[in-house]
C-alpha atoms as an extended CHARMM CRD file, in Angstrom:
* protein
*
       172  EXT
         1         1  UNK       CA             66.7880000000      120.3470000000       48.9520000000  PROA      1               0.0000000000
         2         2  UNK       CA             69.7400000000      119.7980000000       51.2760000000  PROA      2               0.0000000000
         3         3  UNK       CA             67.6150000000      117.9010000000       53.7790000000  PROA      3               0.0000000000
         4         4  UNK       CA             66.1300000000      115.7190000000       51.0180000000  PROA      4               0.0000000000
         5         5  UNK       CA             69.5960000000      114.9810000000       49.6250000000  PROA      5               0.0000000000
         6         6  UNK       CA             71.0290000000      114.0320000000       53.0100000000  PROA      6               0.0000000000
         7         7  UNK       CA             68.0160000000      111.8190000000       53.8090000000  PROA      7               0.0000000000
         8         8  UNK       CA             68.1850000000      110.0990000000       50.4240000000  PROA      8               0.0000000000
         9         9  UNK       CA             71.9540000000      109.6380000000       50.6830000000  PROA      9               0.0000000000
        10        10  UNK       CA             71.5730000000      108.0990000000       54.1390000000  PROA      10              0.0000000000
        11        11  UNK       CA             69.1190000000      105.6720000000       52.5530000000  PROA      11              0.0000000000
        12        12  UNK       CA             71.6820000000      104.7430000000       49.8850000000  PROA      12              0.0000000000
        13        13  UNK       CA             74.2760000000      104.0820000000       52.6080000000  PROA      13              0.0000000000
        14        14  UNK       CA             71.7920000000      101.8990000000       54.4900000000  PROA      14              0.0000000000
        15        15  UNK       CA             70.9650000000       99.9010000000       51.3360000000  PROA      15              0.0000000000
        16        16  UNK       CA             74.6450000000       99.3650000000       50.5870000000  PROA      16              0.0000000000
        17        17  UNK       CA             75.2830000000       98.2140000000       54.1600000000  PROA      17              0.0000000000
        18        18  UNK       CA             72.2850000000       95.9070000000       54.3350000000  PROA      18              0.0000000000
        19        19  UNK       CA             72.3290000000       94.3960000000       50.8380000000  PROA      19              0.0000000000
        20        20  UNK       CA             76.0730000000       94.0520000000       50.3090000000  PROA      20              0.0000000000
        21        21  UNK       CA             77.2590000000       92.7160000000       53.6790000000  PROA      21              0.0000000000
        22        22  UNK       CA             78.3950000000       89.3420000000       52.3090000000  PROA      22              0.0000000000
        23        23  UNK       CA             80.1290000000       90.9610000000       49.3610000000  PROA      23              0.0000000000
        24        24  UNK       CA             82.0010000000       93.3060000000       51.6940000000  PROA      24              0.0000000000
        25        25  UNK       CA             83.1690000000       90.3450000000       53.7650000000  PROA      25              0.0000000000
        26        26  UNK       CA             84.3260000000       88.4040000000       50.6950000000  PROA      26              0.0000000000
        27        27  UNK       CA             86.0580000000       91.4410000000       49.2000000000  PROA      27              0.0000000000
        28        28  UNK       CA             87.7380000000       92.3000000000       52.5180000000  PROA      28              0.0000000000
        29        29  UNK       CA             89.1000000000       88.7490000000       52.7610000000  PROA      29              0.0000000000
        30        30  UNK       CA             90.5480000000       89.0510000000       49.2680000000  PROA      30              0.0000000000
        31        31  UNK       CA             92.2130000000       92.3680000000       50.0530000000  PROA      31              0.0000000000
        32        32  UNK       CA             93.4890000000       91.0810000000       53.4040000000  PROA      32              0.0000000000
        33        33  UNK       CA             95.1130000000       88.1220000000       51.6170000000  PROA      33              0.0000000000
        34        34  UNK       CA             97.0810000000       90.5670000000       49.4860000000  PROA      34              0.0000000000
        35        35  UNK       CA             98.1230000000       92.6220000000       52.5160000000  PROA      35              0.0000000000
        36        36  UNK       CA             99.1630000000       89.5780000000       54.5540000000  PROA      36              0.0000000000
        37        37  UNK       CA            101.1370000000       88.0270000000       51.6750000000  PROA      37              0.0000000000
        38        38  UNK       CA            102.8450000000       91.3450000000       50.7980000000  PROA      38              0.0000000000
        39        39  UNK       CA            100.9350000000       91.5910000000       47.5430000000  PROA      39              0.0000000000
        40        40  UNK       CA             99.7080000000       94.8530000000       46.1200000000  PROA      40              0.0000000000
        41        41  UNK       CA             96.1720000000       96.2180000000       46.0490000000  PROA      41              0.0000000000
        42        42  UNK       CA             95.7040000000       97.9330000000       42.7050000000  PROA      42              0.0000000000
        43        43  UNK       CA             92.8140000000      100.3730000000       42.3190000000  PROA      43              0.0000000000
        44        44  UNK       CA             91.2800000000      101.6940000000       39.1330000000  PROA      44              0.0000000000
        45        45  UNK       CA             88.5780000000      104.3610000000       39.1180000000  PROA      45              0.0000000000
        46        46  UNK       CA             86.7560000000      105.4690000000       36.0000000000  PROA      46              0.0000000000
        47        47  UNK       CA             85.7820000000      109.1320000000       35.6130000000  PROA      47              0.0000000000
        48        48  UNK       CA             84.4540000000      110.5300000000       38.9100000000  PROA      48              0.0000000000
        49        49  UNK       CA             85.4440000000      107.2980000000       40.6520000000  PROA      49              0.0000000000
        50        50  UNK       CA             89.0250000000      108.5770000000       40.5990000000  PROA      50              0.0000000000
        51        51  UNK       CA             87.9140000000      109.9670000000       43.9810000000  PROA      51              0.0000000000
        52        52  UNK       CA             88.2430000000      106.4390000000       45.3840000000  PROA      52              0.0000000000
        53        53  UNK       CA             91.7330000000      106.1040000000       43.9040000000  PROA      53              0.0000000000
        54        54  UNK       CA             92.7420000000      109.4360000000       45.4720000000  PROA      54              0.0000000000
        55        55  UNK       CA             91.3610000000      108.3540000000       48.8430000000  PROA      55              0.0000000000
        56        56  UNK       CA             93.1630000000      105.0140000000       48.6520000000  PROA      56              0.0000000000
        57        57  UNK       CA             96.4710000000      106.6210000000       47.6910000000  PROA      57              0.0000000000
        58        58  UNK       CA             96.4430000000      109.8200000000       49.7310000000  PROA      58              0.0000000000
        59        59  UNK       CA             93.7680000000      109.4400000000       52.4200000000  PROA      59              0.0000000000
        60        60  UNK       CA             94.4300000000      109.6040000000       56.1470000000  PROA      60              0.0000000000
        61        61  UNK       CA             93.8630000000      105.8660000000       56.6930000000  PROA      61              0.0000000000
        62        62  UNK       CA             95.4130000000      104.0890000000       53.7210000000  PROA      62              0.0000000000
        63        63  UNK       CA             95.6310000000      100.3620000000       53.3260000000  PROA      63              0.0000000000
        64        64  UNK       CA             99.1990000000       99.1160000000       52.9100000000  PROA      64              0.0000000000
        65        65  UNK       CA            100.6340000000       98.3840000000       49.4680000000  PROA      65              0.0000000000
        66        66  UNK       CA             98.0220000000      100.3010000000       47.4710000000  PROA      66              0.0000000000
        67        67  UNK       CA             98.8300000000      101.5180000000       43.9600000000  PROA      67              0.0000000000
        68        68  UNK       CA             97.0310000000      102.9200000000       40.9570000000  PROA      68              0.0000000000
        69        69  UNK       CA             96.3910000000      100.0760000000       38.5060000000  PROA      69              0.0000000000
        70        70  UNK       CA             99.1530000000       99.2940000000       36.0470000000  PROA      70              0.0000000000
        71        71  UNK       CA             97.9330000000       96.1820000000       34.2580000000  PROA      71              0.0000000000
        72        72  UNK       CA            101.5360000000       95.2400000000       33.4030000000  PROA      72              0.0000000000
        73        73  UNK       CA            102.5730000000       95.0810000000       37.0690000000  PROA      73              0.0000000000
        74        74  UNK       CA             99.7850000000       92.8540000000       38.4010000000  PROA      74              0.0000000000
        75        75  UNK       CA            100.6740000000       89.3460000000       39.5970000000  PROA      75              0.0000000000
        76        76  UNK       CA             98.5600000000       86.5530000000       41.0620000000  PROA      76              0.0000000000
        77        77  UNK       CA             99.6060000000       87.6630000000       44.5750000000  PROA      77              0.0000000000
        78        78  UNK       CA             97.8760000000       91.0050000000       43.9790000000  PROA      78              0.0000000000
        79        79  UNK       CA             94.2470000000       92.0980000000       44.0820000000  PROA      79              0.0000000000
        80        80  UNK       CA             92.4850000000       94.6710000000       41.9180000000  PROA      80              0.0000000000
        81        81  UNK       CA             89.5500000000       96.9520000000       42.7440000000  PROA      81              0.0000000000
        82        82  UNK       CA             87.7250000000       98.4290000000       39.7390000000  PROA      82              0.0000000000
        83        83  UNK       CA             85.2710000000      101.2470000000       40.4570000000  PROA      83              0.0000000000
        84        84  UNK       CA             82.7910000000      102.6390000000       37.9140000000  PROA      84              0.0000000000
        85        85  UNK       CA             79.4470000000      104.4360000000       38.0280000000  PROA      85              0.0000000000
        86        86  UNK       CA             77.5200000000      101.5790000000       36.4270000000  PROA      86              0.0000000000
        87        87  UNK       CA             78.2520000000       97.9060000000       35.8680000000  PROA      87              0.0000000000
        88        88  UNK       CA             77.8230000000       98.4110000000       32.1260000000  PROA      88              0.0000000000
        89        89  UNK       CA             80.9010000000      100.6120000000       31.7130000000  PROA      89              0.0000000000
        90        90  UNK       CA             82.7960000000       99.1920000000       28.7320000000  PROA      90              0.0000000000
        91        91  UNK       CA             86.2320000000      100.1660000000       30.0140000000  PROA      91              0.0000000000
        92        92  UNK       CA             85.5950000000       98.4930000000       33.3790000000  PROA      92              0.0000000000
        93        93  UNK       CA             84.3750000000       95.3400000000       31.6330000000  PROA      93              0.0000000000
        94        94  UNK       CA             87.3870000000       95.2740000000       29.2940000000  PROA      94              0.0000000000
        95        95  UNK       CA             89.8570000000       95.5470000000       32.1850000000  PROA      95              0.0000000000
        96        96  UNK       CA             87.9980000000       92.9800000000       34.2890000000  PROA      96              0.0000000000
        97        97  UNK       CA             88.0170000000       90.5160000000       31.3570000000  PROA      97              0.0000000000
        98        98  UNK       CA             91.7500000000       90.9640000000       30.9240000000  PROA      98              0.0000000000
        99        99  UNK       CA             92.3740000000       90.4080000000       34.6410000000  PROA      99              0.0000000000
       100       100  UNK       CA             90.1350000000       87.3360000000       34.6390000000  PROA      100             0.0000000000
       101       101  UNK       CA             92.1690000000       85.8770000000       31.7670000000  PROA      101             0.0000000000
       102       102  UNK       CA             95.3080000000       86.4280000000       33.8790000000  PROA      102             0.0000000000
       103       103  UNK       CA             93.6800000000       84.7020000000       36.9230000000  PROA      103             0.0000000000
       104       104  UNK       CA             93.8740000000       87.8690000000       39.0180000000  PROA      104             0.0000000000
       105       105  UNK       CA             91.3900000000       88.1640000000       41.8860000000  PROA      105             0.0000000000
       106       106  UNK       CA             89.2980000000       91.2300000000       41.1360000000  PROA      106             0.0000000000
       107       107  UNK       CA             86.6450000000       93.2030000000       42.9970000000  PROA      107             0.0000000000
       108       108  UNK       CA             84.1590000000       95.3850000000       41.1620000000  PROA      108             0.0000000000
       109       109  UNK       CA             82.2840000000       98.2890000000       42.6750000000  PROA      109             0.0000000000
       110       110  UNK       CA             79.4650000000       99.8950000000       40.6700000000  PROA      110             0.0000000000
       111       111  UNK       CA             75.7140000000      100.3580000000       40.5850000000  PROA      111             0.0000000000
       112       112  UNK       CA             73.9290000000       97.4460000000       38.9930000000  PROA      112             0.0000000000
       113       113  UNK       CA             71.4360000000       98.4270000000       36.3440000000  PROA      113             0.0000000000
       114       114  UNK       CA             69.2570000000       96.0670000000       34.3830000000  PROA      114             0.0000000000
       115       115  UNK       CA             70.9800000000       95.0500000000       31.1770000000  PROA      115             0.0000000000
       116       116  UNK       CA             70.7360000000       92.0850000000       28.8630000000  PROA      116             0.0000000000
       117       117  UNK       CA             74.4010000000       92.3270000000       27.8610000000  PROA      117             0.0000000000
       118       118  UNK       CA             77.3750000000       91.2500000000       29.9240000000  PROA      118             0.0000000000
       119       119  UNK       CA             78.3590000000       93.5100000000       32.7950000000  PROA      119             0.0000000000
       120       120  UNK       CA             81.2370000000       94.0500000000       35.1860000000  PROA      120             0.0000000000
       121       121  UNK       CA             79.5340000000       91.6170000000       37.5600000000  PROA      121             0.0000000000
       122       122  UNK       CA             80.2130000000       88.8070000000       35.0640000000  PROA      122             0.0000000000
       123       123  UNK       CA             83.9890000000       89.2830000000       35.1310000000  PROA      123             0.0000000000
       124       124  UNK       CA             84.8950000000       89.9950000000       38.7540000000  PROA      124             0.0000000000
       125       125  UNK       CA             85.2120000000       87.6220000000       41.6800000000  PROA      125             0.0000000000
       126       126  UNK       CA             83.2440000000       89.8590000000       44.0300000000  PROA      126             0.0000000000
       127       127  UNK       CA             80.9860000000       92.7720000000       43.1440000000  PROA      127             0.0000000000
       128       128  UNK       CA             79.6900000000       95.4600000000       45.5040000000  PROA      128             0.0000000000
       129       129  UNK       CA             76.5350000000       97.2080000000       44.2970000000  PROA      129             0.0000000000
       130       130  UNK       CA             76.5850000000      100.9470000000       45.0120000000  PROA      130             0.0000000000
       131       131  UNK       CA             72.7620000000      100.9500000000       44.9620000000  PROA      131             0.0000000000
       132       132  UNK       CA             72.4720000000      104.2540000000       43.1090000000  PROA      132             0.0000000000
       133       133  UNK       CA             70.2230000000      103.8710000000       40.0850000000  PROA      133             0.0000000000
       134       134  UNK       CA             68.8990000000      107.4030000000       39.5920000000  PROA      134             0.0000000000
       135       135  UNK       CA             69.3050000000      110.9470000000       40.8540000000  PROA      135             0.0000000000
       136       136  UNK       CA             68.1080000000      111.3920000000       44.4130000000  PROA      136             0.0000000000
       137       137  UNK       CA             66.2850000000      114.7160000000       44.6900000000  PROA      137             0.0000000000
       138       138  UNK       CA             62.9310000000      115.3130000000       42.9710000000  PROA      138             0.0000000000
       139       139  UNK       CA             62.3940000000      118.7600000000       41.5000000000  PROA      139             0.0000000000
       140       140  UNK       CA             59.1770000000      120.7290000000       41.0620000000  PROA      140             0.0000000000
       141       141  UNK       CA             58.8470000000      119.7200000000       37.4010000000  PROA      141             0.0000000000
       142       142  UNK       CA             59.0700000000      116.0050000000       38.2350000000  PROA      142             0.0000000000
       143       143  UNK       CA             62.6550000000      115.4460000000       37.1580000000  PROA      143             0.0000000000
       144       144  UNK       CA             65.3690000000      114.3860000000       39.5730000000  PROA      144             0.0000000000
       145       145  UNK       CA             68.8030000000      115.8610000000       40.2920000000  PROA      145             0.0000000000
       146       146  UNK       CA             71.7410000000      114.8920000000       42.4660000000  PROA      146             0.0000000000
       147       147  UNK       CA             73.5750000000      111.7150000000       41.4560000000  PROA      147             0.0000000000
       148       148  UNK       CA             76.3580000000      111.3860000000       44.0690000000  PROA      148             0.0000000000
       149       149  UNK       CA             77.9910000000      108.2290000000       42.7000000000  PROA      149             0.0000000000
       150       150  UNK       CA             81.4590000000      109.1220000000       43.9820000000  PROA      150             0.0000000000
       151       151  UNK       CA             80.0760000000      109.6520000000       47.4890000000  PROA      151             0.0000000000
       152       152  UNK       CA             78.4230000000      106.2170000000       47.4110000000  PROA      152             0.0000000000
       153       153  UNK       CA             81.6790000000      104.6960000000       46.1540000000  PROA      153             0.0000000000
       154       154  UNK       CA             83.7170000000      106.4250000000       48.8670000000  PROA      154             0.0000000000
       155       155  UNK       CA             81.3170000000      105.1120000000       51.5150000000  PROA      155             0.0000000000
       156       156  UNK       CA             81.6920000000      101.5990000000       50.0920000000  PROA      156             0.0000000000
       157       157  UNK       CA             85.4750000000      101.9560000000       49.8620000000  PROA      157             0.0000000000
       158       158  UNK       CA             85.7730000000      103.1010000000       53.4940000000  PROA      158             0.0000000000
       159       159  UNK       CA             83.5270000000      100.2380000000       54.6120000000  PROA      159             0.0000000000
       160       160  UNK       CA             85.6980000000       97.7950000000       52.6820000000  PROA      160             0.0000000000
       161       161  UNK       CA             88.9330000000       99.3000000000       54.0060000000  PROA      161             0.0000000000
       162       162  UNK       CA             87.7150000000       99.1040000000       57.6170000000  PROA      162             0.0000000000
       163       163  UNK       CA             86.7200000000       95.4630000000       57.2250000000  PROA      163             0.0000000000
       164       164  UNK       CA             90.0470000000       94.6610000000       55.5710000000  PROA      164             0.0000000000
       165       165  UNK       CA             91.9940000000       96.3230000000       58.3880000000  PROA      165             0.0000000000
       166       166  UNK       CA             89.9580000000       94.3700000000       60.9190000000  PROA      166             0.0000000000
       167       167  UNK       CA             90.8230000000       91.0540000000       59.2430000000  PROA      167             0.0000000000
       168       168  UNK       CA             94.5040000000       91.9510000000       58.9650000000  PROA      168             0.0000000000
       169       169  UNK       CA             94.5920000000       92.9500000000       62.6510000000  PROA      169             0.0000000000
       170       170  UNK       CA             92.9940000000       89.6470000000       63.6830000000  PROA      170             0.0000000000
       171       171  UNK       CA             95.5820000000       87.7560000000       61.6350000000  PROA      171             0.0000000000
       172       172  UNK       CA             98.5160000000       89.5470000000       63.2670000000  PROA      172             0.0000000000
């Protein structure tokens, strides 16, 4: 099972990299604008996506001026990253709507699933699809297990952080 999981997870990383390249570039530019203008990058992770918040706040290679989201502190000089498992998460949508009404540049990061209702994608300026729609490892009875959404989000976060640092370095 370990080999299947690692192979499938590598495939998720490849899909994220290949399908979301433009979104990463756009999101990195937004975050770099905040860094360069001494704004704050606010991050909000829902449920297991708190792993991204922890990495952003306490990781070895943090971006400057990163804080946990406090909706009352956000200004138009700031940027917000909202991370949820799926784009249909009601809390993520509610926060993104509120930020949109305040004209705050916002990045969403979640797996896009087919829905007829409004999603996080509708309320953010840039959305990065985590490309994880179902569990990765098939079992003997035909079901699937292993839904590493936080790992996919951490991969996407690190990719975004590296691109942001690259842009900031070029600017300096």
